[in-house]
MARBA-3410 file (N, C-alpha, C, O; in Angstrom, 1 decimal):
119
-45.6,-0.8,-3.8,-43.9,-1.2,-4.4,-43.1,-2.1,-4.0,-42.2,-1.6,-3.3 ~ -43.0,-3.8,-4.2,-41.7,-5.0,-3.3,-40.6,-4.6,-3.8,-40.3,-4.9,-4.9 ~ -39.7,-4.0,-2.8,-38.4,-4.0,-2.6,-37.8,-6.1,-2.1,-37.8,-6.7,-1.1 ~ -37.3,-6.4,-3.3,-36.4,-7.3,-2.6,-35.4,-7.4,-1.7,-34.6,-6.5,-2.1 ~ -34.6,-8.3,-0.3,-34.2,-8.3,0.7,-32.9,-8.5,-0.1,-33.0,-9.6,-0.7
-31.8,-8.0,-0.2,-30.7,-8.2,-0.3,-30.0,-9.3,0.5,-30.6,-10.0,1.3 ~ -29.1,-9.5,0.4,-28.5,-10.9,2.0,-27.1,-10.7,1.0,-27.0,-10.6,-0.3 ~ -26.1,-10.5,2.3,-25.1,-10.6,2.0,-24.5,-11.6,2.7,-25.4,-11.9,3.5 ~ -23.5,-12.5,2.9,-23.4,-13.2,3.6,-22.3,-12.2,5.1,-22.1,-11.0,4.7 ~ -21.8,-12.3,6.0,-21.4,-11.8,6.4,-19.8,-11.9,6.6,-19.3,-12.9,6.9
-19.0,-10.7,6.3,-18.1,-11.1,6.3,-16.9,-10.6,7.8,-16.2,-9.7,8.3 ~ -17.3,-12.0,8.0,-16.2,-11.9,9.8,-15.4,-11.8,9.9,-14.9,-11.8,11.1 ~ -14.1,-11.8,8.4,-12.7,-11.6,8.5,-12.5,-10.5,7.6,-12.6,-10.5,6.3 ~ -12.1,-9.4,8.5,-11.6,-8.2,7.3,-10.7,-8.8,6.5,-10.0,-9.7,7.0 ~ -10.6,-8.6,5.4,-9.4,-8.6,4.2,-7.7,-8.2,4.9,-6.7,-8.7,4.5
-7.9,-7.1,6.1,-6.4,-7.3,6.5,-6.6,-7.9,7.2,-5.5,-8.0,7.7 ~ -7.1,-8.6,7.6,-7.0,-10.2,8.6,-6.5,-11.1,7.8,-5.9,-12.0,8.4 ~ -6.5,-11.2,7.0,-6.4,-12.0,5.8,-5.0,-11.6,5.0,-4.1,-12.5,4.9 ~ -4.9,-10.6,4.5,-3.4,-10.3,3.3,-2.2,-10.4,4.6,-2.3,-10.3,5.9 ~ -1.2,-10.6,3.7,0.1,-10.7,4.4,0.8,-10.4,3.0,0.5,-10.7,1.9
2.1,-9.6,3.6,2.9,-8.6,3.2,4.4,-9.9,2.8,5.0,-10.5,3.6 ~ 4.4,-9.9,1.9,5.9,-10.3,1.8,7.4,-10.0,1.9,7.7,-9.9,0.7 ~ 8.4,-9.7,2.5,9.5,-8.3,1.6,10.7,-9.6,2.1,10.6,-10.5,3.0 ~ 11.8,-9.5,1.3,12.9,-10.1,1.2,12.9,-11.3,0.0,13.6,-12.3,0.0 ~ 12.1,-10.9,-0.7,11.9,-12.1,-1.4,12.1,-11.9,-2.8,11.7,-11.0,-3.4
12.7,-12.9,-3.2,13.9,-12.7,-4.9,12.9,-12.3,-5.5,11.7,-12.3,-5.4 ~ 14.1,-11.8,-6.1,13.6,-10.9,-7.6,13.2,-11.8,-8.7,12.5,-11.3,-9.6 ~ 13.6,-13.2,-8.8,13.2,-13.6,-10.1,11.9,-14.5,-9.6,11.7,-15.4,-10.3 ~ 11.1,-14.4,-8.7,10.4,-14.8,-8.1,8.8,-13.7,-9.2,8.5,-12.5,-9.1 ~ 8.3,-14.4,-9.9,6.6,-13.5,-10.1,5.2,-14.1,-9.5,5.3,-15.3,-9.3
4.2,-13.7,-9.2,2.9,-14.2,-9.2,3.1,-15.7,-9.1,3.0,-16.3,-8.0 ~ 3.3,-16.2,-10.1,3.3,-17.9,-10.1,3.7,-18.6,-9.1,3.1,-19.4,-8.3 ~ 5.0,-18.1,-9.2,5.7,-18.7,-8.0,5.5,-18.6,-6.3,5.7,-19.5,-5.5 ~ 5.0,-16.9,-6.0,4.6,-16.8,-5.0,3.4,-17.9,-4.6,3.5,-18.7,-3.7 ~ 2.5,-17.7,-5.5,1.3,-18.8,-5.2,1.5,-20.3,-4.6,0.9,-21.0,-3.8
3.0,-20.2,-5.9,3.3,-22.0,-5.6,3.7,-21.8,-4.6,3.8,-23.0,-4.2 ~ 4.4,-20.9,-3.3,5.0,-21.2,-2.3,4.2,-21.5,-1.0,4.3,-22.3,-0.1 ~ 3.1,-20.1,-1.3,1.9,-20.2,0.0,1.3,-20.9,-0.5,1.0,-21.6,0.4 ~ 0.7,-21.5,-1.5,-0.5,-22.3,-2.2,-0.8,-23.2,-0.5,-1.8,-22.8,0.1 ~ -0.3,-23.9,-0.1,-0.3,-25.2,1.3,-0.3,-24.5,2.1,-0.2,-25.2,3.1
-0.5,-23.1,2.5,-1.4,-22.8,3.8,-3.3,-22.5,3.3,-4.2,-22.5,4.2 ~ -3.4,-22.2,2.4,-5.1,-22.4,1.6,-5.1,-21.9,0.8,-4.1,-21.7,0.1 ~ -6.7,-21.2,0.5,-6.6,-20.8,-1.0,-6.3,-19.5,-1.1,-6.1,-19.0,0.1 ~ -6.0,-18.5,-2.1,-5.1,-17.2,-2.1,-6.2,-16.9,-3.4,-6.4,-17.4,-4.5 ~ -6.9,-15.6,-2.6,-7.5,-15.0,-3.5,-7.2,-14.0,-4.5,-7.9,-13.9,-5.5
-6.0,-13.4,-4.3,-5.1,-12.5,-4.2,-3.3,-12.2,-4.1,-2.8,-11.6,-3.1 ~ -2.6,-12.7,-5.2,-1.5,-12.1,-5.4,-1.0,-10.9,-6.7,-1.2,-10.7,-7.9 ~ 0.0,-10.3,-5.5,0.5,-9.7,-6.4,2.1,-8.8,-6.1,2.0,-7.8,-5.4 ~ 3.4,-9.2,-6.6,4.2,-8.9,-6.6,4.4,-7.2,-7.2,3.8,-6.8,-8.2 ~ 5.2,-6.6,-6.6,5.2,-5.1,-6.7,6.3,-4.8,-7.5,7.4,-5.2,-7.3
5.9,-4.2,-8.1,7.2,-4.2,-9.5,7.6,-2.3,-9.2,6.9,-1.7,-8.3 ~ 8.8,-1.5,-10.3,9.2,-1.2,-10.4,8.7,-0.1,-11.4,7.5,-0.3,-11.4 ~ 8.9,0.9,-12.3,8.4,0.7,-13.5,8.9,0.4,-14.8,8.2,0.4,-15.8 ~ 10.2,0.1,-14.7,10.4,-1.0,-15.8,9.5,-2.5,-15.5,9.7,-3.4,-16.3 ~ 8.7,-2.8,-14.4,8.0,-3.8,-14.7,9.0,-4.9,-13.7,8.7,-6.1,-13.5
10.1,-4.3,-13.2,11.3,-5.4,-12.1,11.3,-5.2,-11.5,11.7,-4.2,-11.1 ~ 10.6,-6.4,-10.4,10.4,-7.3,-9.0,11.3,-5.7,-8.1,12.2,-4.9,-8.4 ~ 10.3,-5.8,-7.0,11.1,-5.0,-5.8,11.2,-5.6,-4.6,11.4,-5.2,-3.5 ~ 11.0,-7.3,-5.2,11.5,-7.8,-4.1,10.3,-8.3,-2.6,10.5,-8.8,-1.5 ~ 9.2,-7.8,-3.3,8.6,-7.7,-2.2,6.6,-7.8,-2.7,6.1,-7.1,-3.5
5.6,-9.1,-1.6,4.4,-9.2,-2.5,3.7,-8.8,-1.3,3.8,-8.3,-0.2 ~ 2.7,-9.5,-2.2,1.0,-9.0,-1.3,0.2,-10.7,-1.3,0.0,-11.3,-2.3 ~ 0.0,-10.9,-0.7,-1.2,-12.7,-0.6,-2.5,-12.3,0.2,-2.3,-11.9,1.4 ~ -3.7,-12.4,-0.2,-4.4,-12.0,0.2,-5.3,-13.8,0.8,-5.8,-14.2,-0.3 ~ -5.6,-14.6,1.7,-6.0,-15.6,1.6,-7.2,-15.7,2.1,-7.2,-15.1,3.2
-8.4,-16.3,1.8,-9.5,-16.8,2.2,-10.0,-16.8,3.5,-11.0,-16.4,4.0 ~ -8.9,-17.3,4.1,-9.3,-16.7,5.8,-7.8,-16.2,6.8,-6.7,-16.1,6.2 ~ -7.9,-16.0,7.5,-7.0,-15.6,8.7,-6.2,-16.9,8.9,-5.0,-17.0,8.8 ~ -7.1,-17.8,9.1,-6.2,-18.9,9.7,-5.4,-20.0,8.5,-5.2,-21.2,8.5 ~ -5.3,-19.3,7.7,-4.5,-19.2,6.4,-2.9,-18.4,6.5,-1.8,-18.8,6.8
-3.3,-17.6,6.3,-2.3,-16.8,6.6,-1.6,-16.6,8.3,-0.4,-16.7,8.7 ~ -2.3,-16.4,8.8,-1.7,-16.7,10.5,-0.7,-18.0,10.3,0.5,-17.8,10.6 ~ -1.1,-19.4,9.7,-0.2,-20.4,9.8,1.1,-20.3,8.8,2.1,-21.0,9.0 ~ 0.9,-19.1,7.6,1.9,-19.2,6.8,3.1,-18.4,7.3,4.3,-18.6,7.1 ~ 2.7,-17.4,8.0,3.4,-16.2,8.6,4.1,-16.9,10.0,4.9,-16.3,10.6
3.7,-17.9,10.3,4.2,-19.0,11.4,5.2,-20.0,10.9,6.3,-20.3,11.5 ~ 4.9,-20.3,9.7,5.8,-21.0,8.9,7.0,-20.5,8.0,8.1,-21.0,8.1 ~ 6.6,-19.6,7.1,7.9,-18.8,6.2,8.4,-18.1,6.8,9.4,-17.6,6.3 ~ 7.9,-17.5,8.3,8.5,-16.3,8.1,9.8,-16.6,8.8,10.0,-17.4,9.7 ~ 11.0,-15.3,8.2,12.3,-16.2,9.4,13.2,-17.0,9.1,14.5,-17.0,9.3
12.2,-18.1,8.2,13.2,-19.2,7.7,13.9,-19.8,6.9,14.1,-21.0,7.0 ~ 14.2,-18.9,5.7,14.6,-19.1,4.8,15.3,-17.5,4.2,14.6,-16.5,4.2 ~ 16.7,-17.5,3.5,17.5,-16.2,2.3,17.0,-16.8,1.6,17.0,-18.1,1.6 ~ 16.3,-16.1,0.8,16.1,-16.3,-0.7,17.6,-15.7,-1.4,18.2,-14.7,-1.0 ~ 17.9,-16.5,-2.3,18.6,-15.8,-3.6,18.4,-14.3,-3.7,17.2,-13.8,-3.5
19.5,-13.5,-4.1,19.6,-12.4,-4.0,19.5,-11.3,-2.7,20.2,-10.3,-2.6 ~ 18.6,-11.8,-1.7,18.1,-11.0,0.0,19.4,-11.0,0.8,20.0,-12.0,0.2 ~ 20.0,-10.7,1.3,20.7,-10.1,2.0,20.2,-10.5,3.9,21.0,-10.5,4.8 ~ 18.7,-10.8,4.0,18.0,-11.3,4.8,17.0,-12.4,5.3,16.4,-12.7,4.2 ~ 16.7,-12.9,6.1,16.0,-14.0,5.5,14.1,-13.4,5.6,13.4,-12.6,6.2
14.0,-14.0,4.7,12.5,-13.6,4.3,11.5,-13.1,5.4,11.4,-13.3,6.6 ~ 10.7,-12.3,4.4,9.5,-11.2,6.4,8.6,-11.9,5.4,8.7,-12.2,4.2 ~ 7.5,-12.3,6.6,6.1,-13.0,6.4,5.7,-11.9,7.3,6.5,-11.7,8.2 ~ 4.3,-10.9,7.2,3.7,-10.6,8.8,2.1,-10.0,7.8,1.8,-10.2,6.6 ~ 1.7,-9.6,8.6,0.1,-9.3,8.5,0.3,-8.1,7.7,1.1,-7.4,8.3
-0.2,-7.4,6.3,-0.8,-6.3,5.7,-0.6,-5.3,6.5,-1.1,-5.7,7.6 ~ -0.1,-3.9,6.6,-0.8,-3.2,7.6,-1.4,-2.0,6.7,-0.8,-1.4,5.8 ~ -2.7,-1.8,7.1,-3.1,-0.2,5.9,-2.8,1.4,6.6,-3.5,2.0,7.3 ~ -1.0,2.0,6.0,-1.1,2.7,6.3,-1.5,4.4,6.1,-1.1,5.6,6.4 ~ -2.5,3.8,5.6,-3.2,5.1,4.4,-3.3,6.0,5.3,-2.8,7.0,5.2
-4.4,5.7,7.1,-4.6,6.7,8.0,-3.2,7.6,8.3,-2.8,8.8,8.0 ~ -2.6,6.6,8.9,-1.2,7.4,9.2,-0.2,8.4,8.4,0.4,9.4,8.7 ~ -0.4,7.6,7.0,-0.1,8.9,6.0,-0.5,10.1,5.4,0.0,10.9,4.7 ~ -2.0,9.9,6.1,-2.4,10.7,5.5,-2.3,12.0,6.6,-2.5,13.2,6.3 ~ -1.5,11.3,8.4,-2.0,12.3,9.1,-0.5,12.8,9.2,-0.2,13.7,10.0
1.0,12.0,7.9,1.9,12.7,8.1,1.9,13.4,7.6,2.3,14.4,8.2 ~ 1.4,13.5,6.1,0.9,15.1,5.0,0.5,16.0,5.6,0.9,17.1,5.4 ~ -0.4,15.7,6.5,-0.8,16.8,6.9,-0.1,17.9,7.9,-0.1,19.1,7.8 ~ 0.3,17.2,8.6,1.5,17.7,9.7,3.0,18.3,8.6,3.7,19.3,8.7 ~ 3.0,17.5,7.9,4.3,18.3,6.9,3.5,19.4,6.2,4.3,20.4,6.0
2.0,19.8,5.7,1.7,20.4,5.5,1.6,21.4,5.8,2.0,22.3,5.0 ~ 0.9,21.8,7.2,0.6,22.6,8.5,2.0,23.0,8.9,2.3,24.2,8.7 ~ 2.7,22.4,9.3,4.2,23.3,9.2,5.1,24.2,8.1,6.0,25.0,8.3 ~ 4.4,23.7,6.9,5.5,23.7,5.9,4.1,25.6,5.9,4.6,26.7,6.0 ~ 2.9,25.4,5.7,2.0,26.4,5.9,1.5,26.5,4.3,1.1,27.5,3.7
1.6,25.3,3.8,1.1,24.9,2.4,-0.3,24.1,2.7,-0.5,23.8,3.9 ~ -0.9,23.8,1.8,-2.1,23.1,1.5,-1.7,22.7,0.2,-1.3,23.4,-0.7 ~ -1.9,21.4,0.2,-2.5,20.3,-1.3,-3.4,20.1,-1.4,-4.1,19.5,-0.7 ~ -3.7,20.6,-2.5,-4.9,20.3,-2.9,-5.0,18.3,-3.6,-6.0,17.8,-4.0
END
């Protein structure tokens, strides 16, 4: 039986190293606006404006670039550079953090304090 070898390109850059969080974003901005604002830094793979249950912008977004270099340049250039309409503070641009393990740890400590198990 012959099993062909499957080759996958090395993912030298973790997605988390290429994904940025944008806060203090104008609530008038949609995905197209965010893409236009950040396109000068490089290829954007994903763009998501966070919305409430009514579909209104929450004033923040995530952008994933094709390289870490693009993400870092966008942070250096845009972070704290402008205050957008309707925002009280300058725009925040930073690497997105994955807090799922921390959130899970927090939930575990809460449930153990209350002696309750959540399934």
